[in-house]
C-alpha positions in Angstrom: -16.1 35.8 5.5 -14.0 36.1 8.7 -11.7 38.9 9.2 -7.9 38.4 9.5 -8.2 39.7 13.1 -10.7 37.0 14.0 -8.6 34.3 12.3 -5.5 35.5 14.2 -7.3 35.2 17.5 -8.6 31.7 16.7 -5.1 30.4 15.7 -3.5 31.9 18.8 -6.0 30.0 20.9 -5.4 26.8 18.9 -1.7 27.2 19.5 -2.3 27.8 23.2 -4.3 24.7 23.7 -2.4 22.4 21.4 -1.1 20.4 24.3 -4.5 19.9 25.8 -6.1 17.2 23.6 -9.4 17.4 25.5 -10.1 20.9 24.3 -13.3 21.1 22.1 -11.5 22.9 19.3 -8.6 20.4 19.4 -10.1 16.9 19.7 -8.0 14.0 21.0 -6.6 11.9 18.3 -8.4 8.6 17.9 -7.1 5.4 19.4 -7.8 1.8 18.4 -7.2 2.7 14.8 -7.5 -0.8 13.6 -11.0 -0.9 15.0 -11.9 1.9 12.5 -10.9 -0.3 9.5 -13.6 -2.0 7.5 -11.9 -4.4 5.0 -15.2 -4.9 3.2 -15.2 -1.3 1.9 -14.4 -1.6 -1.8 -15.5 -5.2 -2.3 -18.2 -4.0 -4.8 -18.4 -1.2 -7.3 -15.2 -2.6 -9.0 -13.0 -1.7 -6.0 -11.6 -5.2 -6.3 -10.1 -5.3 -2.8 -9.9 -8.4 -0.7 -11.0 -8.7 3.0 -8.7 -11.5 4.2 -5.9 -11.6 6.8 -2.7 -9.8 6.0 -0.1 -7.6 7.7 1.2 -4.3 6.4 3.2 -5.0 3.2 2.8 -8.7 3.9 3.9 -11.5 1.6 1.1 -13.8 2.6 -2.5 -12.7 2.4 -5.1 -15.3 3.5 -8.4 -14.5 1.9 -11.4 -16.2 0.3 -11.9 -17.0 -3.3 -15.6 -16.6 -4.3 -17.3 -18.2 -7.3 -20.3 -17.7 -9.4 -20.2 -21.3 -10.6 -17.1 -21.3 -12.7 -13.8 -22.4 -11.2 -11.9 -20.2 -13.6 -13.5 -17.0 -12.2 -13.9 -15.5 -8.8 -16.3 -12.7 -9.7 -13.7 -10.0 -9.1 -10.0 -9.5 -9.8 -9.1 -9.5 -6.1 -10.6 -12.9 -5.7 -13.6 -11.8 -3.7 -16.9 -10.1 -4.6 -19.2 -9.2 -1.7 -22.4 -9.9 -3.6 -21.1 -13.4 -4.6 -22.0 -15.6 -1.6 -20.2 -18.9 -2.5 -16.6 -19.8 -1.7 -14.3 -22.4 -3.3 -11.2 -21.8 -1.3 -8.9 -19.5 0.8 -5.8 -18.4 -1.2 -2.5 -17.4 0.2 -1.6 -14.5 -2.1 -3.6 -11.6 -3.4 -3.4 -8.2 -5.2 -5.3 -5.2 -3.9 -7.7 -3.5 -6.2 -6.4 -4.4 -9.7 -8.7 -4.0 -12.7 -7.8 -6.8 -15.0 -10.0 -9.9 -15.3 -9.3 -12.7 -14.3 -6.9 -10.9 -11.9 -3.8 -12.6 -10.6 -2.3 -14.4 -7.6 -4.9 -16.1 -5.4 -2.3 -18.9 -5.2 -2.8 -22.2 -3.3 -6.5 -21.9 -2.4 -7.3 -24.3 0.6 -10.9 -25.4 1.0 -12.3 -27.1 4.1 -14.8 -29.7 3.1 -17.2 -31.5 5.3 -17.8 -34.5 3.2 -16.3 -37.5 1.5 -13.8 -36.7 -1.3 -15.0 -39.1 -3.9 -14.3 -37.2 -7.1 -11.7 -34.9 -8.5 -12.2 -31.2 -7.4 -10.7 -30.2 -10.8 -13.6 -31.9 -12.5 -16.1 -29.8 -10.4 -15.9 -27.1 -13.1 -19.1 -25.3 -11.9 -18.1 -25.4 -8.2 -21.2 -27.4 -7.3 -19.7 -29.9 -4.9 -16.4 -28.6 -3.5 -17.6 -25.1 -2.6 -20.0 -23.7 -0.1 -22.5 -21.0 0.2 -22.3 -18.5 3.1 -24.1 -15.6 4.7 -22.5 -12.3 5.5 -24.1 -12.5 8.9 -21.5 -15.3 9.6 -18.6 -13.3 8.2 -16.3 -10.7 9.8 -13.0 -9.1 8.9 -10.5 -6.8 10.7 -6.9 -6.0 10.1 -4.9 -9.2 10.3 -7.9 -11.5 10.9 -10.8 -13.0 8.8 -13.5 -15.3 10.0 -16.5 -17.0 8.4 -19.0 -19.7 9.1 -19.9 -21.6 5.9 -23.3 -23.0 5.1 -21.7 -26.5 5.1 -21.3 -26.1 8.9 -17.5 -25.5 8.7 -16.0 -22.6 10.6 -12.9 -20.8 9.2 -10.6 -18.5 11.2 -7.6 -17.0 9.4 -4.7 -14.8 10.5 -1.2 -14.0 9.3 2.4 -13.1 9.9 4.6 -11.4 7.2 5.3 -14.7 5.4 3.0 -17.2 7.1 -0.6 -17.8 7.9 -2.5 -19.6 10.6 -5.9 -21.3 10.0 -8.3 -22.7 12.5 -11.0 -25.0 11.0 -14.0 -26.4 12.8 -16.2 -29.1 11.2 -19.7 -30.4 12.0 -19.7 -33.2 14.5 -20.1 -36.6 12.9 -19.1 -35.3 9.4 -15.9 -36.0 7.5 -13.3 -33.3 7.9 -11.1 -32.7 4.9 -8.9 -29.9 3.7 -8.5 -29.6 -0.1 -5.2 -28.1 -1.4 -6.2 -26.8 -4.9 -2.6 -26.1 -5.8 -3.1 -25.4 -9.5 -6.2 -23.2 -9.1 -4.6 -19.7 -8.9 -7.0 -16.9 -10.0 -5.4 -16.6 -13.5 -4.5 -20.2 -13.9 -1.1 -22.0 -13.6 1.7 -23.4 -15.7 2.4 -26.3 -13.4 1.7 -27.3 -9.8 2.7 -30.0 -7.4 1.6 -31.3 -4.1 3.2 -33.7 -1.6 1.5 -35.2 1.5 3.5 -36.5 4.5 0.9 -38.2 6.7 3.3 -39.1 9.5 4.8 -35.6 9.6 1.3 -34.0 9.6 2.3 -31.8 6.6 1.5 -30.9 3.0 4.0 -29.2 0.7 4.1 -28.1 -2.9 4.3 -25.2 -5.3 2.6 -23.6 -8.2 3.9 -21.8 -11.3 1.8 -18.7 -11.5 1.5 -15.6 -13.7 -1.2 -14.7 -16.2 -1.8 -11.2 -15.0 -4.6 -9.6 -17.0 -5.1 -12.8 -19.0 -5.5 -12.4 -22.8 -5.9 -8.8 -23.9 -6.3 -7.1 -27.2 -2.5 -7.2 -27.3 -2.5 -11.0 -27.5 -1.3 -13.7 -25.2 1.9 -12.0 -23.8 0.9 -12.6 -20.2 -0.7 -16.0 -20.5 2.4 -17.6 -19.1 4.1 -18.4 -15.8 6.7 -16.0 -14.5 7.0 -17.0 -10.8 6.8 -20.0 -8.6 5.5 -19.9 -5.0 6.3 -22.8 -2.6 4.3 -23.6 0.5 4.5 -25.9 3.5 1.5 -26.5 5.7 1.7 -28.2 9.1 -1.2 -29.4 11.3 -1.8 -29.9 15.0 -3.9 -33.0 14.4 -3.0 -36.4 12.9 -3.8 -36.9 9.3 -6.2 -39.9 9.0 -6.9 -39.9 5.3 -5.4 -38.5 2.2 -5.2 -38.6 -1.6 -4.5 -36.5 -4.7 -6.1 -35.8 -8.1 -4.9 -34.9 -11.6 -7.5 -33.4 -13.9 -10.5 -35.6 -13.6 -8.9 -38.6 -11.9 -9.0 -39.0 -8.1 -6.3 -41.0 -6.5 -7.2 -42.0 -2.9 -4.1 -42.9 -0.9 -1.7 -41.1 -3.2 0.8 -38.7 -1.7 2.0 -36.8 -4.7 0.5 -35.2 -7.8 1.6 -32.7 -10.5 -0.2 -30.7 -13.2 -1.2 -27.2 -14.0 -4.4 -25.7 -15.5 -3.0 -23.5 -18.2 -4.0 -19.8 -18.6 -7.1 -19.7 -20.8 -10.6 -20.7 -19.7 -10.6 -23.3 -22.5 -7.3 -24.8 -21.2 -8.3 -24.6 -17.6 -11.7 -26.3 -17.6 -11.5 -29.6 -15.8 -7.7 -29.4 -15.5 -5.2 -29.2 -12.7 -4.0 -31.1 -9.7 -4.1 -31.0 -5.9 -4.3 -33.1 -2.8 -6.6 -33.6 0.3 -6.0 -34.6 3.9 -8.6 -35.7 6.4 -8.8 -35.5 10.2 -10.8 -37.1 13.0 -12.7 -34.4 14.8 -15.3 -34.2 17.5 -17.3 -31.6 19.3 -15.4 -28.4 19.9 -12.3 -29.8 18.3 -10.6 -27.7 15.7 -7.9 -28.4 13.1 -5.1 -25.9 13.4 -2.8 -25.2 10.5 0.3 -23.1 10.1 1.4 -22.4 6.5 4.5 -20.6 5.2 5.3 -19.6 1.6 8.4 -18.6 -0.3 9.0 -17.5 -3.9 12.5 -19.0 -3.7 12.3 -22.6 -2.6 10.7 -25.2 -0.4 13.4 -24.8 2.2 12.7 -21.1 2.1 9.1 -21.7 2.9 10.1 -24.0 5.8 12.6 -21.4 7.1 9.9 -18.7 7.0 7.5 -20.9 8.9 10.1 -21.8 11.6 11.1 -18.2 12.0 7.7 -16.5 12.1 5.2 -19.2 13.2 7.0 -22.1 14.8 5.3 -25.2 16.2 3.4 -24.4 19.4 2.5 -20.8 18.3 -1.1 -20.2 19.2 -3.6 -18.8 16.7 -4.6 -16.1 19.1 -1.0 -14.9 19.6 -0.5 -14.5 15.8 -3.8 -12.7 15.5 -2.9 -10.3 18.4 0.5 -9.6 16.9 -1.0 -8.9 13.5 -3.5 -6.5 15.1 -0.6 -4.7 16.8 1.3 -4.5 13.6 -1.6 -2.7 12.0 -2.1 -0.4 14.9 1.5 0.7 14.6 1.2 1.2 10.8 -2.0 3.1 11.0 -0.8 5.3 13.9 1.5 7.1 11.5 -1.6 9.3 11.0 -3.8 10.1 13.9 -6.9 12.1 13.2 -9.1 13.8 15.8 -12.8 14.6 15.4 -15.0 13.7 12.5 -17.8 11.2 12.6 -17.4 7.4 13.1 -18.2 6.9 9.4 -15.6 9.4 8.3 -13.0 7.8 10.5 -13.9 4.3 9.0 -13.5 5.6 5.5 -10.2 7.3 6.3 -8.5 4.5 8.2 -9.8 1.9 5.7 -8.2 4.0 2.9 -4.9 4.2 4.9 -5.1 0.4 5.5 -5.5 -0.2 1.8 -2.7 2.2 1.0 -0.3 0.2 3.2 -1.0 -3.2 1.8 1.7 -2.8 -0.8 4.4 -3.1 -1.9 4.6 -6.8 -0.9 7.5 -8.3 1.0 9.3 -10.7 -1.4 12.4 -12.0 0.3 12.7 -14.9 2.7 14.0 -14.5 6.2 17.3 -15.7 4.8 17.5 -12.6 2.7 17.1 -14.5 -0.6 14.5 -13.6 -3.2 13.5 -14.6 -6.7 14.9 -12.2 -9.3 13.1 -11.0 -12.5 15.4 -13.4 -14.4 14.2 -16.3 -12.2 17.6 -16.6 -10.5 18.0 -16.4 -6.8 19.5 -13.2 -5.3 20.3 -11.8 -1.9 19.5 -8.3 -0.6 21.7 -5.5 -1.8 24.1 -3.9 0.8 22.1 -1.8 3.2 18.8 -3.1 1.9 16.4 -4.3 4.6 13.9 -6.0 2.4 13.1 -6.8 -1.3 9.6 -5.7 -2.2 7.6 -6.8 -5.2 4.6 -5.8 -7.4 4.5 -2.3 -9.0 1.4 -1.0 -10.7 3.4 2.0 -11.8 0.8 3.7 -14.1 -1.3 3.9 -11.0 0.9 4.3 -7.9 3.1 7.1 -9.2 0.3 9.6 -8.9 -0.3 9.4 -5.1 0.6 6.1 -3.4 4.4 6.1 -3.5 4.5 9.6 -2.2 2.3 8.7 0.8 4.4 5.6 1.4 7.6 7.7 1.4 6.1 10.3 3.7 5.0 7.7 6.2 7.5 4.9 5.8 10.6 6.3 4.1 12.8 3.2 4.9 10.3 0.9 3.2 9.9 3.3 0.3 13.7 3.4 -0.1 13.9 -0.4 -0.1 11.1 -0.4 -2.6 13.0 1.9 -5.0 16.1 -0.3 -4.6 13.9 -3.4 -5.3 12.6 -1.9 -8.5 16.2 -1.1 -9.5 17.3 -4.6 -8.7 14.6 -6.1 -10.8 15.5 -3.8 -13.7 19.2 -4.7 -13.4 18.3 -8.4 -13.6 16.3 -7.6 -16.8 19.2 -5.9 -18.6 18.3 -2.4 -17.4 14.6 -2.5 -18.4 12.1 -1.2 -15.8 8.6 -2.6 -16.1 5.5 -0.4 -15.7 3.4 -3.2 -14.1 5.5 -5.7 -12.2 3.6 -8.7 -10.8 5.7 -10.2 -8.1 9.0 -10.4 -9.9 7.5 -10.8 -13.4 7.2 -8.3 -16.2 3.7 -7.9 -17.5 4.1 -4.6 -19.4 0.5 -3.7 -18.7 -0.6 0.0 -19.2 1.4 2.8 -20.8 4.2 5.3 -20.2 7.3 5.0 -18.1 6.1 5.4 -14.5 9.3 4.2 -12.9 10.9 7.6 -13.3 8.2 9.7 -11.5 7.9 6.9 -8.9 11.6 7.0 -8.0 11.8 10.8 -8.1 8.6 11.0 -6.0 9.9 8.6 -3.4 13.3 10.4 -3.3 11.6 13.8 -3.0 9.4 12.6 -0.1 12.4 11.4 1.9 13.2 7.9 0.7 16.9 8.2 0.3 18.2 4.8 1.5 18.7 3.4 -2.0 21.4 3.7 -4.7 19.8 6.8 -6.3 22.7 7.5 -8.6 22.6 4.1 -10.1 18.8 4.2 -10.4 19.1 7.6 -12.1 21.8 6.4 -14.5 19.6 3.4 -15.4 16.5 5.6 -16.0 18.6 8.0 -18.2 19.9 5.1 -20.2 16.3 3.7 -20.7 15.1 7.2 -21.8 17.9 7.8 -24.4 18.9 4.4 -25.9 16.0 2.6 -27.7 15.9 -1.1 -27.2 14.5 -3.8 -29.5 11.4 -3.9 -27.2 10.9 -0.2 -27.6 10.6 -0.8 -31.3 8.4 -3.8 -31.1 4.7 -4.3 -31.3 4.7 -7.4 -29.1 1.9 -7.2 -26.6 0.4 -4.0 -28.0 -1.7 -2.2 -27.3 -2.4 -3.1 -23.7 0.9 -4.9 -22.9 3.5 -3.2 -25.1 6.8 -4.7 -24.1 9.0 -1.6 -24.4 9.7 0.6 -21.5 9.7 3.6 -23.8 7.6 2.6 -26.8 8.8 4.3 -30.0 11.6 6.0 -28.2 13.4 6.6 -31.4 10.7 8.7 -32.9 9.9 10.4 -29.6 13.5 11.7 -29.5 13.5 12.6 -33.2 10.1 14.4 -33.6 9.2 15.2 -30.0 6.1 13.0 -29.6 5.0 9.4 -30.1 3.1 9.3 -33.4 -0.2 7.6 -33.9 1.0 5.6 -36.9 2.9 2.4 -36.1 3.5 3.7 -32.6 4.4 0.4 -30.8 2.3 1.8 -28.0 -1.1 2.1 -26.5 -2.2 5.5 -27.7 0.4 8.0 -29.0 -1.0 11.1 -27.3 -1.2 9.4 -23.9 2.3 7.9 -24.3 3.7 11.4 -25.1 2.0 12.9 -22.0 3.4 10.1 -19.9 6.8 10.3 -21.4 6.9 14.1 -20.8 6.0 13.4 -17.1 8.8 10.8 -16.9 11.3 13.2 -18.6 10.4 15.9 -16.0 11.1 13.3 -13.2 14.5 12.6 -14.6 15.2 16.3 -14.8 14.3 16.6 -11.1 16.6 13.7 -10.2 19.3 15.4 -12.3 18.8 18.6 -10.3 19.0 16.8 -7.0 22.2 15.0 -8.1 23.9 18.0 -9.6 23.8 16.9 -13.3 23.0 20.2 -14.9 23.4 19.0 -18.4 20.7 16.3 -18.1 18.6 18.7 -16.0 18.4 21.0 -19.0 18.0 18.2 -21.6 15.2 16.4 -19.8 13.7 19.7 -18.7 13.3 20.6 -22.3 12.0 17.2 -23.2 9.4 17.6 -20.5 7.8 20.2 -22.7 7.0 17.7 -25.4 3.4 17.6 -24.1 3.0 20.7 -26.3 3.6 18.6 -29.4 0.3 16.8 -28.9 -1.7 19.8 -27.8 -3.7 21.2 -30.7 -4.9 24.7 -29.9 -7.4 24.6 -32.7 -9.1 21.3 -31.5 -12.7 22.2 -31.2 -14.0 22.1 -27.6 -17.2 22.6 -25.7 -18.7 26.1 -25.4 -16.1 27.5 -27.8 -13.2 26.6 -25.5 -10.8 25.1 -27.9 -7.4 23.3 -27.4 -7.0 19.6 -26.5 -4.4 16.9 -26.4 -4.8 14.9 -29.6 -3.3 12.0 -31.5 -0.9 13.1 -34.2 0.7 11.2 -37.1 4.5 11.2 -37.7 4.1 13.7 -40.6 2.6 16.2 -38.2 -1.0 15.9 -39.2 -3.7 15.6 -36.5 -6.0 12.6 -36.3 -9.2 13.3 -38.1 -12.7 13.5 -36.7 -11.7 14.9 -33.3 -14.1 15.4 -30.4 -13.2 16.0 -26.8 -14.7 12.6 -25.8 -12.6 10.6 -28.2 -10.4 7.8 -26.7 -8.3 7.5 -29.9 -4.7 8.0 -28.7 -5.5 7.6 -25.0 -5.4 4.9 -22.4 -8.5 4.2 -20.3 -9.6 7.8 -20.8 -10.4 10.5 -23.3 -8.9 13.7 -24.7 -11.0 15.7 -22.4 -9.6 13.8 -19.4 -6.0 13.6 -20.5 -5.6 17.2 -21.6 -5.2 18.2 -18.0 -2.5 15.7 -17.3 0.5 18.1 -17.4 1.6 17.8 -13.8 4.8 19.8 -14.1 3.7 22.7 -16.3 0.3 24.0 -15.4 1.3 27.5 -16.2 2.2 26.5 -19.7 -1.0 24.5 -20.1 -3.0 27.5 -18.8 -1.3 29.8 -21.4 -2.0 27.2 -24.1 -5.7 27.2 -23.2 -5.9 31.0 -23.4 -5.3 32.1 -19.9 -6.6 31.6 -16.4 -10.1 32.7 -17.1 -10.6 30.3 -20.0 -8.9 27.4 -18.3 -11.0 27.9 -15.2 -14.2 27.9 -17.3 -12.9 24.6 -18.9 -12.5 23.1 -15.5 -16.0 24.2 -14.5 -17.4 22.4 -17.5 -15.3 19.4 -16.7 -17.0 18.9 -13.3 -20.5 20.1 -14.1 -23.3 19.5 -16.6 -24.6 22.5 -18.6 -27.3 23.0 -15.9 -24.6 23.4 -13.2 -25.2 20.1 -11.5 -22.2 17.9 -10.6 -21.0 15.2 -13.0 -18.2 13.2 -11.4 -18.7 9.6 -12.4 -16.9 9.5 -15.8 -20.0 8.2 -17.6 -19.8 11.2 -19.9 -16.4 10.9 -21.7 -16.0 14.7 -21.8 -16.0 15.0 -18.0 -14.2 14.1 -14.8 -13.8 10.4 -13.9 -13.3 10.0 -10.1 -12.6 6.3 -10.6 -9.6 6.4 -12.9 -6.1 7.8 -12.5 -5.7 10.3 -15.4 -8.4 12.5 -13.8 -7.6 12.4 -10.1 -5.4 15.4 -10.0 -7.7 17.8 -11.8 -9.8 19.0 -8.8 -6.6 20.5 -7.4 -5.9 22.5 -10.5 -8.1 25.4 -9.6 -5.3 26.3 -7.1 -3.2 27.3 -10.1 -6.0 29.4 -11.7 -6.8 31.8 -8.8 -9.9 29.9 -7.7 -8.8 27.7 -4.7 -12.4 27.8 -3.4 -13.4 25.7 -6.5 -10.8 23.1 -5.6 -12.3 23.0 -2.0 -15.9 22.6 -3.1 -15.1 20.0 -5.8 -13.1 17.8 -3.6 -15.6 17.9 -0.8 -18.4 16.9 -3.2 -16.3 13.9 -4.4 -15.5 12.8 -0.9 -19.1 13.4 0.3 -20.8 11.5 -2.6 -18.4 8.9 -3.9 -16.5 7.7 -0.8 -18.5 5.9 1.8 -18.2 3.2 4.4 -20.3 0.7 2.4 -19.0 -2.1 0.2 -19.1 0.2 -2.8 -17.3 3.0 -1.0 -14.3 3.2 -3.4 -15.2 4.8 -6.8 -13.5 2.2 -9.0 -10.4 -0.1 -8.9 -8.3 0.7 -5.9 -5.2 -0.1 -8.0 -2.8 -1.2 -5.3 -3.9 1.6 -3.0 -3.7 4.5 -5.4 -7.3 5.6 -5.0 -7.2 5.1 -1.3 -4.0 7.1 -1.1 -5.8 9.9 -3.0 -8.5 9.9 -0.4 -6.0 10.0 2.5 -4.2 13.0 1.0 -7.6 14.7 0.3 -8.9 14.1 3.8 -5.8 15.8 5.1 -6.2 18.8 2.8 -2.9 18.1 1.1 -1.9 16.6 -2.3 1.3 15.9 -4.3 0.0 17.3 -7.5 3.4 17.2 -9.2 4.4 13.6 -8.5 8.2 14.2 -8.8 8.4 17.0 -6.3 7.4 17.4 -2.6 5.4 20.7 -2.7 1.9 20.1 -1.6 -1.2 21.8 -2.9 -3.9 22.5 -0.4 -7.7 22.2 0.2 -10.0 22.0 3.2 -9.1 19.2 5.7 -11.9 16.9 6.7 -10.9 16.5 10.3 -10.4 19.1 13.0 -6.9 17.7 13.8 -4.5 15.3 12.1 -1.0 14.4 13.3 1.3 12.8 10.8 4.0 11.0 12.8 7.3 10.7 10.9 10.8 9.5 11.6 13.2 11.9 13.3 10.3 13.9 14.9 9.6 15.7 11.6 5.9 15.5 12.3 3.2 17.4 10.4 0.3 18.7 12.3 -2.9 19.9 10.5 -5.5 21.7 12.5 -8.9 23.0 11.4 -11.0 23.6 14.5 -14.2 24.3 12.5 -13.8 21.3 10.2 -17.1 19.7 9.3 -18.8 18.3 6.2 -20.3 21.7 5.3 -17.2 23.8 6.2 -15.4 23.2 3.0 -14.0 26.6 2.3 -10.6 28.1 3.4 -10.8 31.6 4.8 -7.2 31.7 6.1 -4.1 29.7 6.8 -1.1 29.8 9.0 2.1 27.9 8.1 4.2 27.4 11.2 2.5 30.3 12.8 2.8 32.7 9.8 -0.2 33.9 7.8 -0.2 32.6 4.2 -2.5 33.3 1.3 -0.9 30.6 -0.9 -2.9 27.4 -1.6 0.3 25.3 -1.4 3.2 24.7 0.8 6.9 24.2 -0.2 8.8 21.0 0.2 10.3 22.2 3.5 7.1 21.0 5.2 7.8 17.4 4.0 11.5 17.8 4.7 11.4 19.3 8.1 7.8 18.9 9.4 5.6 21.7 10.7 2.1 22.8 11.4 -0.7 24.0 9.2 -3.6 25.8 10.9 -6.7 26.2 8.6 -9.7 28.5 9.2 -12.7 27.0 7.5 -16.2 28.3 6.8 -19.4 27.3 5.0 -19.2 30.1 2.4 -16.4 30.6 -0.1 -13.7 33.2 0.2 -13.1 34.0 -3.4 -10.3 36.4 -2.7 -8.1 34.0 -0.7 -5.3 32.5 -2.8 -6.6 34.2 -6.0 -3.5 36.3 -6.8 -1.3 35.0 -9.6 1.6 35.3 -7.1 -0.1 32.9 -4.8 -0.3 30.1 -7.4 1.8 26.9 -6.9 5.0 26.5 -8.9 4.8 24.8 -12.2 
């Protein structure tokens, strides 16, 4: 343990040399940040990310679709699985890290084919002819650029602007050179598709009606439908010398138009669909260049996007260089100094994944497709409309990071969600795919997402109207709230069983119109607290009190007598409407919960840790509970979630729990637990993300953790603390409100805090107030290899809540 005097000397020295980046204790922030990104991290181990070319928050993402020999499956929800080494196309749209099979998007896959097109690609149901093997030795990816050499001899080079892509295809000399537009073959299928070929104009146009997110679930077929249309236009720098189309199993050489979708079930899709092909004359060292634009509004919108962002004559290399610079600017929002090359790769790849979404959705004209399938223009003051919202995931870490780094984009995102809700009669969806409601997962995550973005500085949206809309949704039950449609996985209500939640204070297990009454109650209490926070910010004292009281409804599903491990009782539990508890309880039960268990969900009381601690019998007993949550009886770590009674690093209900020791007088336990998770479960290999990345949620968790900061209460901007991974980190923010984190002795084994200065003042609190986020500032950490069990242990040091 270092003395306070020693720490004071160290921090004075750090402050003195802060302007000298070459000092050993204050390493120079890294440059070439895009060069530290490895897009293949997370392409196995169910990370479900994609490695293709995309810009920050881009509409178009040009990435491969792999196949295991089934044209209705890619092997992973993101369209790409690293250990599947066969490709059937390169799609123009993707989702990052989703967990549902067959995934979604992957629209308009384009496949270069070095052979004669003499049969329908849709009839190639096992991807035997119109697909190609490849070797990873012939594959590379970097931010904004993807390249691969296929076993067929075809070379593929891809890059992107916000709404367009550029492709460069080389074919073996003497072999036919064709590009297949598999317009109907989106990852989850299609409702309809069309393709049109203009040989004299050297272009292909068309569209697909997509949707189908998550496919068929135990809730039925609610999402096996189309809810968006994406249009495309592709133009070539070489003459088209051959062409044709196909519908289902019939090839039509010389045809210039075709229509037909696949459907959304594997049975419907097999052998179905439509597309077109174009051929070119090529020779040695001669490539076919393609520029392609997309729009969710119209064909003219796709053309306008292409003209504006990637006009004729734009070189592939210029687009690639510009995409690289866009990523360099985005990643430079956080510059870390020190650490190993592997640590920097993991960090900047996580930041890269966190900044892939939300996705730009409006055309350069300002038009976008609404959730009611009508065309709208941007709201007054809005710079962009963004789409896709995996609310159950992102409200816990990603939207707060987005607002911290890109407040204007976060504000536009909040406005976008409000716009979509307005177009749907005031209903906010918990999992929005593009503009389409999918209703996947549980709870009402829009409220904590909006409150979190607002707290972290995203104020450029109509917050009063968003607040009024969320209050309405939380107080007036709709027909969807009282419906079982889509349940359990895709319950259509924003607030399932809102009537009974308001009447008895929890969502009951019997006829709940939900996916797990106990989980729904915990999520609703979180949402109620978020509304109370918004009410406080906006001066609505009545609703602040009303929703603050409702935020305590978590207590109504906490059974203090529920038998636990080692005699430590008290768990969240499913409960019937007559007040009786669900029978046959065990901490590992998943009855009443969503992708988790009672043991994992019981800790999910973000806003009232002091109340939860009291309900568990005090700080000592709660800390013992946490110890057992992260360790086996022999004391060894158990962080994988394979045991349903313990922590699951790969799923959202658990990810805040390592930080909770800060509330229990044991910050050193938070520090050692987080470092063990980071050290063992996050790597720079393909399996380096422990589970679905869920639109950057897990990656955002890692970014926060590596900085030693975390927004444990998602609706507020206080940050709880742990040991930073890097000796220095600079968070560059608008208006010069930068946050600097220094930890001169940071290393993998220096995981314990022995002291802290906040803006030069000594602090023993393992948290910082929202003023750090609001105004910026500097945190100086003193780290060591052994724990300081006294630091931050006083009850007065605990974070609020």
